[in-house]
C-alpha positions as CSV (number, residue, x, y, z in Angstrom):
1,M,0.3,0.1,-0.1
2,S,1.7,3.3,-0.8
3,K,1.2,5.9,1.4
4,V,-1.3,8.7,2.0
5,D,-1.8,11.9,2.4
6,G,-3.3,12.5,5.8
7,R,-4.3,16.4,5.1
8,K,-6.5,15.4,1.7
9,I,-8.8,12.9,4.5
10,S,-11.4,13.9,6.3
11,H,-11.5,14.1,10.1
12,E,-13.6,11.5,10.8
13,V,-11.8,9.1,8.7
14,R,-8.4,9.7,10.4
15,E,-9.9,9.2,13.2
16,T,-11.7,5.9,12.5
17,I,-8.5,4.6,11.3
18,R,-6.8,5.4,14.6
19,M,-9.2,3.4,17.1
20,E,-9.0,0.9,14.6
21,A,-5.2,0.1,14.7
22,I,-5.3,1.2,18.1
23,Q,-7.3,-2.2,18.3
24,K,-5.4,-3.8,16.2
25,W,-2.7,-2.9,18.1
26,L,-4.1,-4.0,21.4
27,D,-5.3,-7.2,19.7
28,G,-1.8,-8.3,19.6
29,A,-0.5,-6.7,16.6
30,T,3.0,-5.2,15.6
31,V,3.5,-1.2,15.2
32,K,5.7,-2.7,12.0
33,S,2.4,-4.7,10.7
34,L,0.0,-1.5,11.6
35,A,2.3,1.3,9.7
36,E,2.5,-1.5,6.4
37,E,-1.2,-2.1,6.2
38,Y,-1.8,2.2,6.7
39,G,1.1,2.9,5.2
40,T,1.9,5.4,6.9
41,D,5.7,5.3,9.2
42,E,6.3,3.1,12.4
43,S,7.0,7.0,14.1
44,C,3.4,7.7,13.7
45,I,1.7,4.5,14.9
46,Y,4.2,5.1,18.1
47,R,2.6,8.4,18.2
48,W,-1.1,6.8,17.9
49,T,-0.4,4.0,20.8
50,G,1.5,7.0,22.9
51,R,-1.8,9.3,22.8
52,Y,-4.1,6.2,23.4
53,R,-1.6,5.3,26.3
54,K,-2.3,8.7,27.8
55,G,-5.6,9.4,27.3
56,G,-7.7,6.2,25.8
57,M,-9.7,5.7,23.0
58,E,-10.6,9.6,23.3
59,A,-7.2,10.9,22.8
60,L,-7.1,9.6,19.1
61,K,-10.0,12.2,18.3
62,T,-9.1,14.7,15.6
63,R,-8.4,17.8,17.5
64,P,-8.9,21.4,16.8
65,I,-6.3,23.4,14.7
66,A,-5.4,26.4,17.0
67,H,-5.0,29.5,14.5
């Protein structure tokens, strides 16, 4: 799978992807396999797992852009 520019995906879809990936991670998927499946870098998956550890699924929701 080629890498996808996340900026071109709606907020709702990005949230769904993050939550789905974290659920797979909780079920035993590796960071490497998730990065390959979702076409992103492992560092991105590690950011998601870090956010999850700090605030649960709520922390994976898209945050408003500060102006």
